[in-house]
N, CA, C and O atoms as a Maestro MAE file, in Angstrom:
{
 s_m_m2io_version
 :::
 2.0.0
}

f_m_ct {
 s_m_title
 :::
 protein
 m_atom[304] {
  # First column is atom index #
  i_m_mmod_type
  r_m_x_coord
  r_m_y_coord
  r_m_z_coord
  i_m_residue_number
  s_m_chain_name
  s_m_pdb_residue_name
  s_m_pdb_atom_name
  i_m_atomic_number
  :::
  1 25 0.849 -1.170 0.000 1 A "MET " " N  " 7
  2 3 0.000 0.000 0.000 1 A "MET " " CA " 6
  3 2 0.896 1.234 0.000 1 A "MET " " C  " 6
  4 15 1.801 1.348 0.827 1 A "MET " " O  " 8
  5 25 0.654 2.127 -0.894 2 A "THR " " N  " 7
  6 3 1.449 3.348 -0.943 2 A "THR " " CA " 6
  7 2 0.769 4.427 -0.112 2 A "THR " " C  " 6
  8 15 -0.453 4.579 -0.132 2 A "THR " " O  " 8
  9 25 1.580 5.163 0.610 3 A "ALA " " N  " 7
  10 3 1.061 6.232 1.459 3 A "ALA " " CA " 6
  11 2 0.778 7.461 0.610 3 A "ALA " " C  " 6
  12 15 1.511 7.768 -0.331 3 A "ALA " " O  " 8
  13 25 -0.298 8.159 0.959 4 A "LYS " " N  " 7
  14 3 -0.603 9.404 0.263 4 A "LYS " " CA " 6
  15 2 0.283 10.492 0.836 4 A "LYS " " C  " 6
  16 15 0.455 10.584 2.051 4 A "LYS " " O  " 8
  17 25 0.843 11.309 -0.030 5 A "ARG " " N  " 7
  18 3 1.703 12.401 0.409 5 A "ARG " " CA " 6
  19 2 0.982 13.709 0.175 5 A "ARG " " C  " 6
  20 15 0.377 13.932 -0.873 5 A "ARG " " O  " 8
  21 25 1.058 14.557 1.162 6 A "LEU " " N  " 7
  22 3 0.470 15.881 1.046 6 A "LEU " " CA " 6
  23 2 1.561 16.867 0.697 6 A "LEU " " C  " 6
  24 15 2.639 16.845 1.290 6 A "LEU " " O  " 8
  25 25 1.294 17.712 -0.240 7 A "SER " " N  " 7
  26 3 2.258 18.763 -0.543 7 A "SER " " CA " 6
  27 2 1.506 20.035 -0.863 7 A "SER " " C  " 6
  28 15 0.489 20.030 -1.556 7 A "SER " " O  " 8
  29 25 2.027 21.105 -0.348 8 A "VAL " " N  " 7
  30 3 1.442 22.411 -0.599 8 A "VAL " " CA " 6
  31 2 2.541 23.268 -1.201 8 A "VAL " " C  " 6
  32 15 3.549 23.553 -0.556 8 A "VAL " " O  " 8
  33 25 2.335 23.669 -2.431 9 A "LYS " " N  " 7
  34 3 3.333 24.481 -3.111 9 A "LYS " " CA " 6
  35 2 2.887 25.930 -3.103 9 A "LYS " " C  " 6
  36 15 1.766 26.252 -3.495 9 A "LYS " " O  " 8
  37 25 3.769 26.790 -2.656 10 A "LYS " " N  " 7
  38 3 3.464 28.207 -2.626 10 A "LYS " " CA " 6
  39 2 3.785 28.802 -3.992 10 A "LYS " " C  " 6
  40 15 4.869 28.600 -4.539 10 A "LYS " " O  " 8
  41 25 2.830 29.529 -4.522 11 A "ARG " " N  " 7
  42 3 3.019 30.166 -5.821 11 A "ARG " " CA " 6
  43 2 3.326 31.634 -5.606 11 A "ARG " " C  " 6
  44 15 2.891 32.244 -4.629 11 A "ARG " " O  " 8
  45 25 4.080 32.185 -6.537 12 A "GLU " " N  " 7
  46 3 4.449 33.597 -6.455 12 A "GLU " " CA " 6
  47 2 3.226 34.504 -6.532 12 A "GLU " " C  " 6
  48 15 3.103 35.449 -5.753 12 A "GLU " " O  " 8
  49 25 2.325 34.221 -7.465 13 A "VAL " " N  " 7
  50 3 1.170 35.078 -7.703 13 A "VAL " " CA " 6
  51 2 -0.101 34.264 -7.518 13 A "VAL " " C  " 6
  52 15 -0.186 33.118 -7.958 13 A "VAL " " O  " 8
  53 25 -1.074 34.859 -6.874 14 A "GLY " " N  " 7
  54 3 -2.368 34.203 -6.749 14 A "GLY " " CA " 6
  55 2 -2.391 33.034 -5.801 14 A "GLY " " C  " 6
  56 15 -3.228 32.143 -5.945 14 A "GLY " " O  " 8
  57 25 -1.503 33.010 -4.842 15 A "HIS " " N  " 7
  58 3 -1.482 31.898 -3.885 15 A "HIS " " CA " 6
  59 2 -2.706 31.963 -2.979 15 A "HIS " " C  " 6
  60 15 -3.063 33.026 -2.472 15 A "HIS " " O  " 8
  61 25 -3.328 30.838 -2.788 16 A "ARG " " N  " 7
  62 3 -4.429 30.776 -1.831 16 A "ARG " " CA " 6
  63 2 -4.165 29.616 -0.883 16 A "ARG " " C  " 6
  64 15 -3.499 28.642 -1.235 16 A "ARG " " O  " 8
  65 25 -4.683 29.737 0.288 17 A "ALA " " N  " 7
  66 3 -4.475 28.702 1.296 17 A "ALA " " CA " 6
  67 2 -5.121 27.398 0.836 17 A "ALA " " C  " 6
  68 15 -6.159 27.422 0.174 17 A "ALA " " O  " 8
  69 25 -4.515 26.256 1.181 18 A "PRO " " N  " 7
  70 3 -5.107 24.974 0.785 18 A "PRO " " CA " 6
  71 2 -6.420 24.737 1.526 18 A "PRO " " C  " 6
  72 15 -6.630 25.268 2.616 18 A "PRO " " O  " 8
  73 25 -7.286 23.949 0.938 19 A "ASP " " N  " 7
  74 3 -8.554 23.582 1.555 19 A "ASP " " CA " 6
  75 2 -8.257 22.612 2.696 19 A "ASP " " C  " 6
  76 15 -7.965 21.440 2.460 19 A "ASP " " O  " 8
  77 25 -8.331 23.100 3.924 20 A "THR " " N  " 7
  78 3 -7.956 22.269 5.070 20 A "THR " " CA " 6
  79 2 -8.865 21.059 5.228 20 A "THR " " C  " 6
  80 15 -8.406 20.001 5.658 20 A "THR " " O  " 8
  81 25 -10.136 21.190 4.891 21 A "GLN " " N  " 7
  82 3 -11.047 20.046 5.004 21 A "GLN " " CA " 6
  83 2 -10.631 18.948 4.034 21 A "GLN " " C  " 6
  84 15 -10.650 17.768 4.386 21 A "GLN " " O  " 8
  85 25 -10.257 19.325 2.825 22 A "LYS " " N  " 7
  86 3 -9.815 18.353 1.825 22 A "LYS " " CA " 6
  87 2 -8.546 17.644 2.300 22 A "LYS " " C  " 6
  88 15 -8.420 16.427 2.162 22 A "LYS " " O  " 8
  89 25 -7.609 18.409 2.859 23 A "LEU " " N  " 7
  90 3 -6.374 17.808 3.361 23 A "LEU " " CA " 6
  91 2 -6.643 16.916 4.563 23 A "LEU " " C  " 6
  92 15 -6.056 15.841 4.685 23 A "LEU " " O  " 8
  93 25 -7.528 17.357 5.452 24 A "THR " " N  " 7
  94 3 -7.855 16.583 6.647 24 A "THR " " CA " 6
  95 2 -8.472 15.242 6.267 24 A "THR " " C  " 6
  96 15 -8.204 14.229 6.913 24 A "THR " " O  " 8
  97 25 -9.291 15.230 5.230 25 A "ASN " " N  " 7
  98 3 -9.920 13.979 4.794 25 A "ASN " " CA " 6
  99 2 -8.905 12.980 4.262 25 A "ASN " " C  " 6
  100 15 -9.160 11.776 4.289 25 A "ASN " " O  " 8
  101 25 -7.767 13.445 3.784 26 A "LEU " " N  " 7
  102 3 -6.734 12.540 3.274 26 A "LEU " " CA " 6
  103 2 -5.968 11.839 4.387 26 A "LEU " " C  " 6
  104 15 -5.437 10.746 4.191 26 A "LEU " " O  " 8
  105 25 -5.913 12.462 5.534 27 A "VAL " " N  " 7
  106 3 -5.116 11.945 6.643 27 A "VAL " " CA " 6
  107 2 -6.028 11.236 7.637 27 A "VAL " " C  " 6
  108 15 -7.041 11.786 8.070 27 A "VAL " " O  " 8
  109 25 -5.661 10.022 7.988 28 A "THR " " N  " 7
  110 3 -6.424 9.276 8.983 28 A "THR " " CA " 6
  111 2 -5.629 9.226 10.280 28 A "THR " " C  " 6
  112 15 -4.455 9.594 10.307 28 A "THR " " O  " 8
  113 25 -6.257 8.777 11.339 29 A "GLU " " N  " 7
  114 3 -5.566 8.665 12.626 29 A "GLU " " CA " 6
  115 2 -4.384 7.710 12.528 29 A "GLU " " C  " 6
  116 15 -3.408 7.863 13.262 29 A "GLU " " O  " 8
  117 25 -4.453 6.737 11.641 30 A "ASP " " N  " 7
  118 3 -3.375 5.759 11.510 30 A "ASP " " CA " 6
  119 2 -2.135 6.363 10.860 30 A "ASP " " C  " 6
  120 15 -1.025 5.871 11.064 30 A "ASP " " O  " 8
  121 25 -2.317 7.419 10.084 31 A "ASP " " N  " 7
  122 3 -1.185 8.084 9.438 31 A "ASP " " CA " 6
  123 2 -0.544 9.023 10.453 31 A "ASP " " C  " 6
  124 15 -1.126 10.046 10.813 31 A "ASP " " O  " 8
  125 25 0.633 8.680 10.906 32 A "LYS " " N  " 7
  126 3 1.290 9.500 11.923 32 A "LYS " " CA " 6
  127 2 2.624 9.993 11.406 32 A "LYS " " C  " 6
  128 15 3.309 9.310 10.645 32 A "LYS " " O  " 8
  129 25 2.975 11.182 11.831 33 A "VAL " " N  " 7
  130 3 4.270 11.770 11.502 33 A "VAL " " CA " 6
  131 2 4.866 12.346 12.767 33 A "VAL " " C  " 6
  132 15 4.157 12.599 13.741 33 A "VAL " " O  " 8
  133 25 6.150 12.548 12.749 34 A "ARG " " N  " 7
  134 3 6.839 13.139 13.894 34 A "ARG " " CA " 6
  135 2 6.976 14.632 13.651 34 A "ARG " " C  " 6
  136 15 7.284 15.065 12.540 34 A "ARG " " O  " 8
  137 25 6.745 15.413 14.692 35 A "LEU " " N  " 7
  138 3 6.870 16.863 14.626 35 A "LEU " " CA " 6
  139 2 7.934 17.288 15.629 35 A "LEU " " C  " 6
  140 15 7.802 17.030 16.825 35 A "LEU " " O  " 8
  141 25 8.975 17.933 15.151 36 A "ASN " " N  " 7
  142 3 10.047 18.408 16.027 36 A "ASN " " CA " 6
  143 2 9.924 19.918 16.165 36 A "ASN " " C  " 6
  144 15 9.740 20.634 15.182 36 A "ASN " " O  " 8
  145 25 10.029 20.382 17.394 37 A "VAL " " N  " 7
  146 3 9.906 21.811 17.669 37 A "VAL " " CA " 6
  147 2 11.086 22.236 18.534 37 A "VAL " " C  " 6
  148 15 11.381 21.617 19.557 37 A "VAL " " O  " 8
  149 25 11.753 23.300 18.106 38 A "GLU " " N  " 7
  150 3 12.827 23.853 18.928 38 A "GLU " " CA " 6
  151 2 12.247 24.876 19.882 38 A "GLU " " C  " 6
  152 15 11.449 25.728 19.490 38 A "GLU " " O  " 8
  153 25 12.655 24.785 21.144 39 A "MET " " N  " 7
  154 3 12.227 25.753 22.150 39 A "MET " " CA " 6
  155 2 13.270 25.816 23.249 39 A "MET " " C  " 6
  156 15 14.134 24.946 23.357 39 A "MET " " O  " 8
  157 25 13.178 26.843 24.051 40 A "ALA " " N  " 7
  158 3 14.106 26.997 25.174 40 A "ALA " " CA " 6
  159 2 13.935 25.829 26.143 40 A "ALA " " C  " 6
  160 15 12.826 25.334 26.347 40 A "ALA " " O  " 8
  161 25 15.036 25.401 26.730 41 A "LYS " " N  " 7
  162 3 15.012 24.282 27.669 41 A "LYS " " CA " 6
  163 2 14.070 24.567 28.839 41 A "LYS " " C  " 6
  164 15 13.341 23.682 29.286 41 A "LYS " " O  " 8
  165 25 14.091 25.802 29.328 42 A "ALA " " N  " 7
  166 3 13.228 26.179 30.450 42 A "ALA " " CA " 6
  167 2 11.753 26.073 30.071 42 A "ALA " " C  " 6
  168 15 10.922 25.680 30.889 42 A "ALA " " O  " 8
  169 25 11.434 26.428 28.820 43 A "LYS " " N  " 7
  170 3 10.049 26.348 28.357 43 A "LYS " " CA " 6
  171 2 9.597 24.891 28.296 43 A "LYS " " C  " 6
  172 15 8.468 24.571 28.667 43 A "LYS " " O  " 8
  173 25 10.483 24.009 27.828 44 A "ARG " " N  " 7
  174 3 10.130 22.588 27.764 44 A "ARG " " CA " 6
  175 2 9.919 22.015 29.164 44 A "ARG " " C  " 6
  176 15 9.000 21.226 29.388 44 A "ARG " " O  " 8
  177 25 10.774 22.416 30.101 45 A "GLN " " N  " 7
  178 3 10.635 21.943 31.475 45 A "GLN " " CA " 6
  179 2 9.321 22.422 32.087 45 A "GLN " " C  " 6
  180 15 8.652 21.675 32.801 45 A "GLN " " O  " 8
  181 25 8.953 23.677 31.802 46 A "ALA " " N  " 7
  182 3 7.692 24.214 32.309 46 A "ALA " " CA " 6
  183 2 6.506 23.477 31.688 46 A "ALA " " C  " 6
  184 15 5.521 23.185 32.366 46 A "ALA " " O  " 8
  185 25 6.612 23.179 30.389 47 A "LEU " " N  " 7
  186 3 5.556 22.452 29.688 47 A "LEU " " CA " 6
  187 2 5.395 21.050 30.263 47 A "LEU " " C  " 6
  188 15 4.277 20.585 30.484 47 A "LEU " " O  " 8
  189 25 6.510 20.387 30.502 48 A "LYS " " N  " 7
  190 3 6.482 19.037 31.071 48 A "LYS " " CA " 6
  191 2 5.858 19.058 32.465 48 A "LYS " " C  " 6
  192 15 5.028 18.209 32.790 48 A "LYS " " O  " 8
  193 25 6.261 20.033 33.290 49 A "ALA " " N  " 7
  194 3 5.714 20.147 34.647 49 A "ALA " " CA " 6
  195 2 4.212 20.380 34.601 49 A "ALA " " C  " 6
  196 15 3.463 19.771 35.365 49 A "ALA " " O  " 8
  197 25 3.769 21.258 33.710 50 A "ARG " " N  " 7
  198 3 2.331 21.560 33.590 50 A "ARG " " CA " 6
  199 2 1.563 20.321 33.145 50 A "ARG " " C  " 6
  200 15 0.482 20.036 33.659 50 A "ARG " " O  " 8
  201 25 2.125 19.587 32.189 51 A "ALA " " N  " 7
  202 3 1.470 18.365 31.719 51 A "ALA " " CA " 6
  203 2 1.335 17.353 32.849 51 A "ALA " " C  " 6
  204 15 0.284 16.732 33.005 51 A "ALA " " O  " 8
  205 25 2.393 17.184 33.635 52 A "VAL " " N  " 7
  206 3 2.357 16.247 34.762 52 A "VAL " " CA " 6
  207 2 1.302 16.677 35.777 52 A "VAL " " C  " 6
  208 15 0.554 15.843 36.288 52 A "VAL " " O  " 8
  209 25 1.240 17.980 36.071 53 A "MET " " N  " 7
  210 3 0.238 18.480 37.035 53 A "MET " " CA " 6
  211 2 -1.189 18.228 36.536 53 A "MET " " C  " 6
  212 15 -2.109 18.037 37.331 53 A "MET " " O  " 8
  213 25 -1.360 18.232 35.207 54 A "GLU " " N  " 7
  214 3 -2.679 17.998 34.629 54 A "GLU " " CA " 6
  215 2 -2.939 16.516 34.365 54 A "GLU " " C  " 6
  216 15 -3.996 16.148 33.851 54 A "GLU " " O  " 8
  217 25 -1.967 15.664 34.720 55 A "GLY " " N  " 7
  218 3 -2.136 14.227 34.538 55 A "GLY " " CA " 6
  219 2 -2.121 13.797 33.082 55 A "GLY " " C  " 6
  220 15 -2.817 12.857 32.698 55 A "GLY " " O  " 8
  221 25 -1.330 14.487 32.272 56 A "THR " " N  " 7
  222 3 -1.260 14.177 30.849 56 A "THR " " CA " 6
  223 2 0.204 14.159 30.414 56 A "THR " " C  " 6
  224 15 1.106 14.258 31.247 56 A "THR " " O  " 8
  225 25 0.432 14.034 29.133 57 A "THR " " N  " 7
  226 3 1.790 14.051 28.595 57 A "THR " " CA " 6
  227 2 1.920 15.234 27.634 57 A "THR " " C  " 6
  228 15 0.920 15.801 27.193 57 A "THR " " O  " 8
  229 25 3.149 15.593 27.318 58 A "ILE " " N  " 7
  230 3 3.369 16.653 26.333 58 A "ILE " " CA " 6
  231 2 2.733 16.240 25.010 58 A "ILE " " C  " 6
  232 15 2.113 17.063 24.336 58 A "ILE " " O  " 8
  233 25 2.882 14.997 24.644 59 A "HIS " " N  " 7
  234 3 2.304 14.472 23.406 59 A "HIS " " CA " 6
  235 2 0.795 14.727 23.361 59 A "HIS " " C  " 6
  236 15 0.281 15.267 22.382 59 A "HIS " " O  " 8
  237 25 0.099 14.341 24.413 60 A "GLN " " N  " 7
  238 3 -1.352 14.513 24.463 60 A "GLN " " CA " 6
  239 2 -1.735 15.986 24.508 60 A "GLN " " C  " 6
  240 15 -2.700 16.399 23.866 60 A "GLN " " O  " 8
  241 25 -0.987 16.770 25.260 61 A "LEU " " N  " 7
  242 3 -1.253 18.198 25.382 61 A "LEU " " CA " 6
  243 2 -1.103 18.901 24.035 61 A "LEU " " C  " 6
  244 15 -1.975 19.675 23.639 61 A "LEU " " O  " 8
  245 25 -0.019 18.640 23.338 62 A "VAL " " N  " 7
  246 3 0.226 19.279 22.040 62 A "VAL " " CA " 6
  247 2 -0.839 18.860 21.032 62 A "VAL " " C  " 6
  248 15 -1.340 19.699 20.284 62 A "VAL " " O  " 8
  249 25 -1.191 17.578 21.000 63 A "ASN " " N  " 7
  250 3 -2.224 17.118 20.070 63 A "ASN " " CA " 6
  251 2 -3.572 17.769 20.365 63 A "ASN " " C  " 6
  252 15 -4.293 18.144 19.441 63 A "ASN " " O  " 8
  253 25 -3.916 17.906 21.637 64 A "ARG " " N  " 7
  254 3 -5.178 18.558 22.010 64 A "ARG " " CA " 6
  255 2 -5.174 20.025 21.562 64 A "ARG " " C  " 6
  256 15 -6.156 20.512 21.001 64 A "ARG " " O  " 8
  257 25 -4.071 20.715 21.811 65 A "LEU " " N  " 7
  258 3 -3.984 22.126 21.427 65 A "LEU " " CA " 6
  259 2 -4.054 22.303 19.909 65 A "LEU " " C  " 6
  260 15 -4.685 23.241 19.423 65 A "LEU " " O  " 8
  261 25 -3.417 21.421 19.171 66 A "ILE " " N  " 7
  262 3 -3.478 21.496 17.714 66 A "ILE " " CA " 6
  263 2 -4.900 21.232 17.227 66 A "ILE " " C  " 6
  264 15 -5.392 21.930 16.341 66 A "ILE " " O  " 8
  265 25 -5.561 20.228 17.802 67 A "ASP " " N  " 7
  266 3 -6.955 19.939 17.426 67 A "ASP " " CA " 6
  267 2 -7.849 21.150 17.688 67 A "ASP " " C  " 6
  268 15 -8.680 21.505 16.851 67 A "ASP " " O  " 8
  269 25 -7.679 21.784 18.852 68 A "GLU " " N  " 7
  270 3 -8.471 22.968 19.181 68 A "GLU " " CA " 6
  271 2 -8.188 24.096 18.198 68 A "GLU " " C  " 6
  272 15 -9.114 24.762 17.734 68 A "GLU " " O  " 8
  273 25 -6.929 24.314 17.880 69 A "TYR " " N  " 7
  274 3 -6.544 25.372 16.948 69 A "TYR " " CA " 6
  275 2 -7.148 25.130 15.570 69 A "TYR " " C  " 6
  276 15 -7.690 26.049 14.956 69 A "TYR " " O  " 8
  277 25 -7.055 23.895 15.085 70 A "LEU " " N  " 7
  278 3 -7.585 23.584 13.760 70 A "LEU " " CA " 6
  279 2 -9.107 23.710 13.710 70 A "LEU " " C  " 6
  280 15 -9.648 24.208 12.723 70 A "LEU " " O  " 8
  281 25 -9.796 23.275 14.743 71 A "SER " " N  " 7
  282 3 -11.260 23.384 14.731 71 A "SER " " CA " 6
  283 2 -11.688 24.842 14.854 71 A "SER " " C  " 6
  284 15 -12.709 25.235 14.290 71 A "SER " " O  " 8
  285 25 -10.920 25.647 15.585 72 A "GLU " " N  " 7
  286 3 -11.188 27.081 15.713 72 A "GLU " " CA " 6
  287 2 -11.060 27.763 14.358 72 A "GLU " " C  " 6
  288 15 -11.897 28.595 14.008 72 A "GLU " " O  " 8
  289 25 -10.036 27.430 13.596 73 A "LYS " " N  " 7
  290 3 -9.802 28.033 12.292 73 A "LYS " " CA " 6
  291 2 -10.869 27.618 11.273 73 A "LYS " " C  " 6
  292 15 -11.206 28.400 10.384 73 A "LYS " " O  " 8
  293 25 -11.404 26.398 11.392 74 A "GLN " " N  " 7
  294 3 -12.429 25.942 10.470 74 A "GLN " " CA " 6
  295 2 -13.751 26.663 10.726 74 A "GLN " " C  " 6
  296 15 -14.544 26.844 9.802 74 A "GLN " " O  " 8
  297 25 -13.995 27.073 11.967 75 A "ASP " " N  " 7
  298 3 -15.224 27.755 12.325 75 A "ASP " " CA " 6
  299 2 -15.288 29.175 11.786 75 A "ASP " " C  " 6
  300 15 -16.368 29.761 11.715 75 A "ASP " " O  " 8
  301 25 -14.139 29.738 11.405 76 A "GLU " " N  " 7
  302 3 -14.119 31.123 10.931 76 A "GLU " " CA " 6
  303 2 -14.683 31.262 9.541 76 A "GLU " " C  " 6
  304 15 -14.734 32.368 9.003 76 A "GLU " " O  " 8
  :::
 }
 m_bond[303] {
  # First column is bond index #
  i_m_from
  i_m_to
  i_m_order
  :::
  1 1 2 1
  2 2 3 1
  3 3 4 2
  4 3 5 1
  5 5 6 1
  6 6 7 1
  7 7 8 2
  8 7 9 1
  9 9 10 1
  10 10 11 1
  11 11 12 2
  12 11 13 1
  13 13 14 1
  14 14 15 1
  15 15 16 2
  16 15 17 1
  17 17 18 1
  18 18 19 1
  19 19 20 2
  20 19 21 1
  21 21 22 1
  22 22 23 1
  23 23 24 2
  24 23 25 1
  25 25 26 1
  26 26 27 1
  27 27 28 2
  28 27 29 1
  29 29 30 1
  30 30 31 1
  31 31 32 2
  32 31 33 1
  33 33 34 1
  34 34 35 1
  35 35 36 2
  36 35 37 1
  37 37 38 1
  38 38 39 1
  39 39 40 2
  40 39 41 1
  41 41 42 1
  42 42 43 1
  43 43 44 2
  44 43 45 1
  45 45 46 1
  46 46 47 1
  47 47 48 2
  48 47 49 1
  49 49 50 1
  50 50 51 1
  51 51 52 2
  52 51 53 1
  53 53 54 1
  54 54 55 1
  55 55 56 2
  56 55 57 1
  57 57 58 1
  58 58 59 1
  59 59 60 2
  60 59 61 1
  61 61 62 1
  62 62 63 1
  63 63 64 2
  64 63 65 1
  65 65 66 1
  66 66 67 1
  67 67 68 2
  68 67 69 1
  69 69 70 1
  70 70 71 1
  71 71 72 2
  72 71 73 1
  73 73 74 1
  74 74 75 1
  75 75 76 2
  76 75 77 1
  77 77 78 1
  78 78 79 1
  79 79 80 2
  80 79 81 1
  81 81 82 1
  82 82 83 1
  83 83 84 2
  84 83 85 1
  85 85 86 1
  86 86 87 1
  87 87 88 2
  88 87 89 1
  89 89 90 1
  90 90 91 1
  91 91 92 2
  92 91 93 1
  93 93 94 1
  94 94 95 1
  95 95 96 2
  96 95 97 1
  97 97 98 1
  98 98 99 1
  99 99 100 2
  100 99 101 1
  101 101 102 1
  102 102 103 1
  103 103 104 2
  104 103 105 1
  105 105 106 1
  106 106 107 1
  107 107 108 2
  108 107 109 1
  109 109 110 1
  110 110 111 1
  111 111 112 2
  112 111 113 1
  113 113 114 1
  114 114 115 1
  115 115 116 2
  116 115 117 1
  117 117 118 1
  118 118 119 1
  119 119 120 2
  120 119 121 1
  121 121 122 1
  122 122 123 1
  123 123 124 2
  124 123 125 1
  125 125 126 1
  126 126 127 1
  127 127 128 2
  128 127 129 1
  129 129 130 1
  130 130 131 1
  131 131 132 2
  132 131 133 1
  133 133 134 1
  134 134 135 1
  135 135 136 2
  136 135 137 1
  137 137 138 1
  138 138 139 1
  139 139 140 2
  140 139 141 1
  141 141 142 1
  142 142 143 1
  143 143 144 2
  144 143 145 1
  145 145 146 1
  146 146 147 1
  147 147 148 2
  148 147 149 1
  149 149 150 1
  150 150 151 1
  151 151 152 2
  152 151 153 1
  153 153 154 1
  154 154 155 1
  155 155 156 2
  156 155 157 1
  157 157 158 1
  158 158 159 1
  159 159 160 2
  160 159 161 1
  161 161 162 1
  162 162 163 1
  163 163 164 2
  164 163 165 1
  165 165 166 1
  166 166 167 1
  167 167 168 2
  168 167 169 1
  169 169 170 1
  170 170 171 1
  171 171 172 2
  172 171 173 1
  173 173 174 1
  174 174 175 1
  175 175 176 2
  176 175 177 1
  177 177 178 1
  178 178 179 1
  179 179 180 2
  180 179 181 1
  181 181 182 1
  182 182 183 1
  183 183 184 2
  184 183 185 1
  185 185 186 1
  186 186 187 1
  187 187 188 2
  188 187 189 1
  189 189 190 1
  190 190 191 1
  191 191 192 2
  192 191 193 1
  193 193 194 1
  194 194 195 1
  195 195 196 2
  196 195 197 1
  197 197 198 1
  198 198 199 1
  199 199 200 2
  200 199 201 1
  201 201 202 1
  202 202 203 1
  203 203 204 2
  204 203 205 1
  205 205 206 1
  206 206 207 1
  207 207 208 2
  208 207 209 1
  209 209 210 1
  210 210 211 1
  211 211 212 2
  212 211 213 1
  213 213 214 1
  214 214 215 1
  215 215 216 2
  216 215 217 1
  217 217 218 1
  218 218 219 1
  219 219 220 2
  220 219 221 1
  221 221 222 1
  222 222 223 1
  223 223 224 2
  224 223 225 1
  225 225 226 1
  226 226 227 1
  227 227 228 2
  228 227 229 1
  229 229 230 1
  230 230 231 1
  231 231 232 2
  232 231 233 1
  233 233 234 1
  234 234 235 1
  235 235 236 2
  236 235 237 1
  237 237 238 1
  238 238 239 1
  239 239 240 2
  240 239 241 1
  241 241 242 1
  242 242 243 1
  243 243 244 2
  244 243 245 1
  245 245 246 1
  246 246 247 1
  247 247 248 2
  248 247 249 1
  249 249 250 1
  250 250 251 1
  251 251 252 2
  252 251 253 1
  253 253 254 1
  254 254 255 1
  255 255 256 2
  256 255 257 1
  257 257 258 1
  258 258 259 1
  259 259 260 2
  260 259 261 1
  261 261 262 1
  262 262 263 1
  263 263 264 2
  264 263 265 1
  265 265 266 1
  266 266 267 1
  267 267 268 2
  268 267 269 1
  269 269 270 1
  270 270 271 1
  271 271 272 2
  272 271 273 1
  273 273 274 1
  274 274 275 1
  275 275 276 2
  276 275 277 1
  277 277 278 1
  278 278 279 1
  279 279 280 2
  280 279 281 1
  281 281 282 1
  282 282 283 1
  283 283 284 2
  284 283 285 1
  285 285 286 1
  286 286 287 1
  287 287 288 2
  288 287 289 1
  289 289 290 1
  290 290 291 1
  291 291 292 2
  292 291 293 1
  293 293 294 1
  294 294 295 1
  295 295 296 2
  296 295 297 1
  297 297 298 1
  298 298 299 1
  299 299 300 2
  300 299 301 1
  301 301 302 1
  302 302 303 1
  303 303 304 2
  :::
 }
}
């Protein structure tokens, strides 16, 4: 089975944002990718501490925040 690849090419003129609903429909929960983010060490430690206090993980926290952000943007 070949994996579907998403690509968004930015054009010099007339660029419009991709249809997020169309892209979302291509990706299933089984399709996972790794996301690396650079941040200050102190910020990561604070994030980890907050996640532990909330009984969650950074992984779960980041995924929840991304889901909220994406659903907020679709409502606009």
